[in-house]
LUMDONU-522685 format. One record per residue (C-alpha): residue in three letters; x negated, y, z negated. Coordinates in nm, 2 decimals. Layout:
<atoms>
+------+--------+--------+--------+
! resn !     c1 !     c2 !     c3 !
+------+--------+--------+--------+
!  ALA !      X !      Y !      Z !
...
+------+--------+--------+--------+
</atoms>
This chain:
<atoms>
+------+--------+--------+--------+
! resn !     c1 !     c2 !     c3 !
+------+--------+--------+--------+
!  UNK !  -7.61 !  10.02 ! -14.02 !
!  UNK !  -7.73 !   9.71 ! -14.20 !
!  UNK !  -7.65 !   9.37 ! -14.04 !
!  UNK !  -7.44 !   9.28 ! -14.32 !
!  UNK !  -7.23 !   9.61 ! -14.24 !
!  UNK !  -7.23 !   9.51 ! -13.88 !
!  UNK !  -7.11 !   9.17 ! -13.95 !
!  UNK !  -6.81 !   9.30 ! -14.14 !
!  UNK !  -6.74 !   9.55 ! -13.91 !
!  UNK !  -6.73 !   9.30 ! -13.60 !
!  UNK !  -6.51 !   9.04 ! -13.79 !
!  UNK !  -6.24 !   9.31 ! -13.86 !
!  UNK !  -6.26 !   9.45 ! -13.51 !
!  UNK !  -6.26 !   9.11 ! -13.32 !
!  UNK !  -5.97 !   9.00 ! -13.56 !
!  UNK !  -5.76 !   9.31 ! -13.45 !
!  UNK !  -5.83 !   9.23 ! -13.09 !
!  UNK !  -5.68 !   8.87 ! -13.17 !
!  UNK !  -5.38 !   8.99 ! -13.34 !
!  UNK !  -5.31 !   9.24 ! -13.06 !
!  UNK !  -5.31 !   8.98 ! -12.79 !
!  UNK !  -5.13 !   8.71 ! -13.01 !
!  UNK !  -4.83 !   8.57 ! -12.84 !
!  UNK !  -4.89 !   8.76 ! -12.51 !
!  UNK !  -5.16 !   8.56 ! -12.34 !
!  UNK !  -5.16 !   8.24 ! -12.11 !
!  UNK !  -5.45 !   8.00 ! -12.10 !
!  UNK !  -5.66 !   7.79 ! -11.88 !
!  UNK !  -5.80 !   7.44 ! -11.94 !
!  UNK !  -6.19 !   7.43 ! -11.97 !
!  UNK !  -6.12 !   7.05 ! -12.03 !
!  UNK !  -5.88 !   6.83 ! -12.17 !
!  UNK !  -5.78 !   6.98 ! -12.52 !
!  UNK !  -6.02 !   7.26 ! -12.46 !
!  UNK !  -5.87 !   7.59 ! -12.38 !
!  UNK !  -5.96 !   7.95 ! -12.30 !
!  UNK !  -5.77 !   8.26 ! -12.33 !
!  UNK !  -5.81 !   8.63 ! -12.24 !
!  UNK !  -5.84 !   8.68 ! -12.63 !
!  UNK !  -6.13 !   8.47 ! -12.67 !
!  UNK !  -6.32 !   8.68 ! -12.40 !
!  UNK !  -6.18 !   9.00 ! -12.53 !
!  UNK !  -6.31 !   8.93 ! -12.88 !
!  UNK !  -6.64 !   8.80 ! -12.77 !
!  UNK !  -6.70 !   9.13 ! -12.57 !
!  UNK !  -6.60 !   9.33 ! -12.88 !
!  UNK !  -6.87 !   9.15 ! -13.09 !
!  UNK !  -7.17 !   9.13 ! -12.82 !
!  UNK !  -7.10 !   9.49 ! -12.75 !
!  UNK !  -7.16 !   9.58 ! -13.10 !
!  UNK !  -7.48 !   9.39 ! -13.14 !
!  UNK !  -7.63 !   9.53 ! -12.82 !
!  UNK !  -7.57 !   9.86 ! -12.94 !
!  UNK !  -7.67 !   9.85 ! -13.30 !
!  UNK !  -7.94 !   9.57 ! -13.29 !
!  UNK !  -8.02 !   9.56 ! -12.92 !
!  UNK !  -8.34 !   9.32 ! -12.97 !
!  UNK !  -8.15 !   9.04 ! -13.17 !
!  UNK !  -8.07 !   8.74 ! -13.00 !
!  UNK !  -7.71 !   8.56 ! -12.99 !
!  UNK !  -7.53 !   8.27 ! -12.88 !
!  UNK !  -7.15 !   8.28 ! -12.83 !
!  UNK !  -6.89 !   7.98 ! -12.74 !
!  UNK !  -6.78 !   8.15 ! -12.40 !
!  UNK !  -7.11 !   8.09 ! -12.23 !
!  UNK !  -7.31 !   8.39 ! -12.32 !
!  UNK !  -7.66 !   8.37 ! -12.48 !
!  UNK !  -7.97 !   8.59 ! -12.53 !
!  UNK !  -8.24 !   8.35 ! -12.66 !
!  UNK !  -8.57 !   8.52 ! -12.65 !
!  UNK !  -8.71 !   8.38 ! -12.98 !
!  UNK !  -8.62 !   8.70 ! -13.17 !
!  UNK !  -8.65 !   8.70 ! -13.55 !
!  UNK !  -8.26 !   8.74 ! -13.59 !
!  UNK !  -8.00 !   8.51 ! -13.42 !
!  UNK !  -7.62 !   8.58 ! -13.40 !
!  UNK !  -7.42 !   8.27 ! -13.37 !
!  UNK !  -7.06 !   8.37 ! -13.26 !
!  UNK !  -6.73 !   8.20 ! -13.21 !
!  UNK !  -6.49 !   8.48 ! -13.10 !
!  UNK !  -6.19 !   8.25 ! -13.16 !
!  UNK !  -6.18 !   7.94 ! -13.34 !
!  UNK !  -5.84 !   7.77 ! -13.32 !
!  UNK !  -5.78 !   7.85 ! -12.93 !
!  UNK !  -5.53 !   7.57 ! -12.90 !
!  UNK !  -5.35 !   7.69 ! -13.20 !
!  UNK !  -5.35 !   8.05 ! -13.06 !
!  UNK !  -5.23 !   7.95 ! -12.73 !
!  UNK !  -4.94 !   7.79 ! -12.86 !
!  UNK !  -4.85 !   8.08 ! -13.08 !
!  UNK !  -4.95 !   7.87 ! -13.40 !
!  UNK !  -5.11 !   8.14 ! -13.61 !
!  UNK !  -5.41 !   7.91 ! -13.74 !
!  UNK !  -5.71 !   8.07 ! -13.61 !
!  UNK !  -6.02 !   8.29 ! -13.69 !
!  UNK !  -6.33 !   8.47 ! -13.59 !
!  UNK !  -6.66 !   8.32 ! -13.71 !
!  UNK !  -6.98 !   8.48 ! -13.69 !
!  UNK !  -7.32 !   8.39 ! -13.86 !
!  UNK !  -7.67 !   8.55 ! -13.86 !
!  UNK !  -7.98 !   8.37 ! -13.87 !
!  UNK !  -8.32 !   8.50 ! -13.98 !
!  UNK !  -8.62 !   8.28 ! -13.85 !
!  UNK !  -8.38 !   8.01 ! -13.78 !
!  UNK !  -8.20 !   8.02 ! -14.14 !
!  UNK !  -7.86 !   8.13 ! -14.21 !
!  UNK !  -7.87 !   8.46 ! -14.42 !
!  UNK !  -7.54 !   8.61 ! -14.35 !
!  UNK !  -7.18 !   8.43 ! -14.27 !
!  UNK !  -6.84 !   8.55 ! -14.21 !
!  UNK !  -6.50 !   8.41 ! -14.13 !
!  UNK !  -6.20 !   8.63 ! -14.07 !
!  UNK !  -5.83 !   8.52 ! -14.06 !
!  UNK !  -5.62 !   8.79 ! -13.90 !
!  UNK !  -5.31 !   8.63 ! -13.99 !
!  UNK !  -5.35 !   8.61 ! -14.34 !
!  UNK !  -5.58 !   8.92 ! -14.37 !
!  UNK !  -5.85 !   8.71 ! -14.54 !
!  UNK !  -6.21 !   8.82 ! -14.50 !
!  UNK !  -6.49 !   8.54 ! -14.62 !
!  UNK !  -6.81 !   8.67 ! -14.64 !
!  UNK !  -7.15 !   8.53 ! -14.76 !
!  UNK !  -7.53 !   8.66 ! -14.78 !
!  UNK !  -7.79 !   8.39 ! -14.87 !
!  UNK !  -7.87 !   8.41 ! -15.25 !
!  UNK !  -7.59 !   8.66 ! -15.32 !
!  UNK !  -7.28 !   8.42 ! -15.34 !
!  UNK !  -6.95 !   8.39 ! -15.12 !
!  UNK !  -6.67 !   8.62 ! -15.14 !
!  UNK !  -6.29 !   8.65 ! -15.03 !
!  UNK !  -6.17 !   8.99 ! -14.97 !
!  UNK !  -6.44 !   9.12 ! -15.21 !
!  UNK !  -6.38 !   8.84 ! -15.49 !
!  UNK !  -6.62 !   8.59 ! -15.57 !
!  UNK !  -6.53 !   8.23 ! -15.46 !
!  UNK !  -6.64 !   7.88 ! -15.56 !
!  UNK !  -6.57 !   7.53 ! -15.45 !
!  UNK !  -6.35 !   7.32 ! -15.65 !
!  UNK !  -6.43 !   7.10 ! -15.93 !
!  UNK !  -6.28 !   6.76 ! -15.82 !
!  UNK !  -6.50 !   6.48 ! -15.89 !
!  UNK !  -6.34 !   6.16 ! -15.73 !
!  UNK !  -6.20 !   6.11 ! -15.37 !
!  UNK !  -5.89 !   5.97 ! -15.53 !
!  UNK !  -5.79 !   6.32 ! -15.69 !
!  UNK !  -5.89 !   6.50 ! -15.36 !
!  UNK !  -5.74 !   6.71 ! -15.08 !
!  UNK !  -5.94 !   6.64 ! -14.75 !
!  UNK !  -5.96 !   6.82 ! -14.42 !
!  UNK !  -6.06 !   6.68 ! -14.08 !
!  UNK !  -6.05 !   6.75 ! -13.71 !
!  UNK !  -6.10 !   6.55 ! -13.40 !
!  UNK !  -6.33 !   6.62 ! -13.11 !
!  UNK !  -6.25 !   6.70 ! -12.76 !
!  UNK !  -6.32 !   6.32 ! -12.65 !
!  UNK !  -6.01 !   6.20 ! -12.90 !
!  UNK !  -5.82 !   6.03 ! -12.62 !
!  UNK !  -6.12 !   5.81 ! -12.54 !
!  UNK !  -6.22 !   5.72 ! -12.89 !
!  UNK !  -5.90 !   5.75 ! -13.06 !
!  UNK !  -5.96 !   5.41 ! -13.24 !
!  UNK !  -6.28 !   5.54 ! -13.35 !
!  UNK !  -6.18 !   5.85 ! -13.53 !
!  UNK !  -5.86 !   5.71 ! -13.66 !
!  UNK !  -6.05 !   5.43 ! -13.83 !
!  UNK !  -6.21 !   5.69 ! -14.03 !
!  UNK !  -5.92 !   5.88 ! -14.08 !
!  UNK !  -5.75 !   5.54 ! -14.23 !
!  UNK !  -6.05 !   5.50 ! -14.47 !
!  UNK !  -6.00 !   5.82 ! -14.62 !
!  UNK !  -5.63 !   5.85 ! -14.61 !
!  UNK !  -5.58 !   5.52 ! -14.82 !
!  UNK !  -5.83 !   5.68 ! -15.09 !
!  UNK !  -5.73 !   6.03 ! -15.12 !
!  UNK !  -5.44 !   6.25 ! -15.22 !
!  UNK !  -5.37 !   6.36 ! -14.87 !
!  UNK !  -5.56 !   6.48 ! -14.55 !
!  UNK !  -5.49 !   6.80 ! -14.35 !
!  UNK !  -5.58 !   6.93 ! -14.01 !
!  UNK !  -5.55 !   7.28 ! -13.90 !
!  UNK !  -5.72 !   7.29 ! -13.56 !
!  UNK !  -5.99 !   7.54 ! -13.67 !
!  UNK !  -6.29 !   7.40 ! -13.82 !
!  UNK !  -6.45 !   7.73 ! -13.92 !
!  UNK !  -6.13 !   7.80 ! -14.12 !
!  UNK !  -6.15 !   7.47 ! -14.28 !
!  UNK !  -6.51 !   7.53 ! -14.40 !
!  UNK !  -6.40 !   7.87 ! -14.54 !
!  UNK !  -6.12 !   7.71 ! -14.73 !
!  UNK !  -6.36 !   7.45 ! -14.87 !
!  UNK !  -6.58 !   7.71 ! -15.01 !
!  UNK !  -6.26 !   7.87 ! -15.15 !
!  UNK !  -6.19 !   7.54 ! -15.35 !
!  UNK !  -5.86 !   7.49 ! -15.15 !
!  UNK !  -5.97 !   7.15 ! -15.05 !
!  UNK !  -6.24 !   6.92 ! -15.16 !
!  UNK !  -6.43 !   6.79 ! -14.85 !
!  UNK !  -6.41 !   6.80 ! -14.48 !
!  UNK !  -6.56 !   6.57 ! -14.21 !
!  UNK !  -6.57 !   6.59 ! -13.83 !
!  UNK !  -6.76 !   6.46 ! -13.53 !
!  UNK !  -6.90 !   6.66 ! -13.22 !
!  UNK !  -6.88 !   7.04 ! -13.34 !
!  UNK !  -7.10 !   7.29 ! -13.21 !
!  UNK !  -7.30 !   7.57 ! -13.38 !
!  UNK !  -7.07 !   7.83 ! -13.36 !
!  UNK !  -6.80 !   7.62 ! -13.53 !
!  UNK !  -7.02 !   7.56 ! -13.85 !
!  UNK !  -7.28 !   7.81 ! -13.87 !
!  UNK !  -7.06 !   8.07 ! -14.09 !
!  UNK !  -6.90 !   7.79 ! -14.29 !
!  UNK !  -7.23 !   7.64 ! -14.34 !
!  UNK !  -7.36 !   7.95 ! -14.58 !
!  UNK !  -7.02 !   8.03 ! -14.71 !
!  UNK !  -7.01 !   7.66 ! -14.88 !
!  UNK !  -7.37 !   7.67 ! -14.98 !
!  UNK !  -7.32 !   8.02 ! -15.15 !
!  UNK !  -7.00 !   7.88 ! -15.32 !
!  UNK !  -7.18 !   7.59 ! -15.46 !
!  UNK !  -7.09 !   7.33 ! -15.23 !
!  UNK !  -7.31 !   7.11 ! -14.97 !
!  UNK !  -7.30 !   7.05 ! -14.59 !
!  UNK !  -7.49 !   6.76 ! -14.45 !
!  UNK !  -7.46 !   6.53 ! -14.14 !
!  UNK !  -7.34 !   6.19 ! -14.20 !
!  UNK !  -7.67 !   6.06 ! -14.33 !
!  UNK !  -7.69 !   6.31 ! -14.59 !
!  UNK !  -7.93 !   6.53 ! -14.43 !
!  UNK !  -7.95 !   6.89 ! -14.37 !
!  UNK !  -7.96 !   6.99 ! -14.00 !
!  UNK !  -8.33 !   7.06 ! -13.88 !
!  UNK !  -8.23 !   7.36 ! -13.65 !
!  UNK !  -7.93 !   7.54 ! -13.52 !
!  UNK !  -7.91 !   7.35 ! -13.22 !
!  UNK !  -7.82 !   7.03 ! -13.45 !
!  UNK !  -7.54 !   7.22 ! -13.63 !
!  UNK !  -7.20 !   7.04 ! -13.62 !
!  UNK !  -7.28 !   6.70 ! -13.46 !
!  UNK !  -7.19 !   6.53 ! -13.75 !
!  UNK !  -7.05 !   6.75 ! -14.03 !
!  UNK !  -6.98 !   6.66 ! -14.39 !
!  UNK !  -6.90 !   6.96 ! -14.62 !
!  UNK !  -6.77 !   6.93 ! -14.97 !
!  UNK !  -6.77 !   7.07 ! -15.32 !
!  UNK !  -7.09 !   6.87 ! -15.37 !
!  UNK !  -6.90 !   6.65 ! -15.63 !
!  UNK !  -6.74 !   6.42 ! -15.39 !
!  UNK !  -7.02 !   6.41 ! -15.13 !
!  UNK !  -7.18 !   6.10 ! -15.20 !
!  UNK !  -6.84 !   5.91 ! -15.20 !
!  UNK !  -6.75 !   6.04 ! -14.88 !
!  UNK !  -7.09 !   5.97 ! -14.74 !
!  UNK !  -7.05 !   5.61 ! -14.87 !
!  UNK !  -6.72 !   5.58 ! -14.67 !
!  UNK !  -6.85 !   5.73 ! -14.36 !
!  UNK !  -7.15 !   5.48 ! -14.37 !
!  UNK !  -6.93 !   5.19 ! -14.42 !
!  UNK !  -6.71 !   5.27 ! -14.14 !
!  UNK !  -7.04 !   5.30 ! -13.91 !
!  UNK !  -7.15 !   4.97 ! -14.06 !
!  UNK !  -7.42 !   5.09 ! -14.25 !
!  UNK !  -7.35 !   5.01 ! -14.60 !
!  UNK !  -7.53 !   5.21 ! -14.88 !
+------+--------+--------+--------+
</atoms>
């Protein structure tokens, strides 16, 4: 089995786990606005068991505190359930997100939405696809014509004014803003051209690793808020700007003004 075939299999099997538990689980709170359900753990076990069985020497890091980091050639970055708060409240906007890095660079990425039956896959240099059909980012050129997506970090209560100031800056300039509660799903939708730009603070590598490759292979751009790519996987997500590339510079300019760094 190739790693690409394994990726697809793991996404579908983990998605089936999420569907099977949906509406039947309680949750515990890791911290405010950060929940954990038995579905997170069951999905993660399904994925890690498969990696250990098929590619036992590959490294991996998963959201729910499991990692093997030996410096192996391949590293899997796994979010077994992105959108746990939605899921715990029976709000069907959640997904499985898995990326594979080779020598530190993303070369496979996939996001599976089990509620819509949508499987997003990308391989470096081979484009991105949704259910086997090629996808591309939107062609929107200006923020004034854009639909944007965002999310709020777990410290939202303590930094509400800070985050809302940036929200207001974009809200007054674009068509509208959406917030799904699943960053991995948001990035997949940017890749599919369903929205034009996304920004968020304090995400983690497992939130963005798969979406990074999906967007790049669909013709878009992902950087930090200084317009720079992340140097390594540990930096992924700290400041995330993902766009169709055409509105990237304008979104960067707005973020810099809000941060007091006029370009």
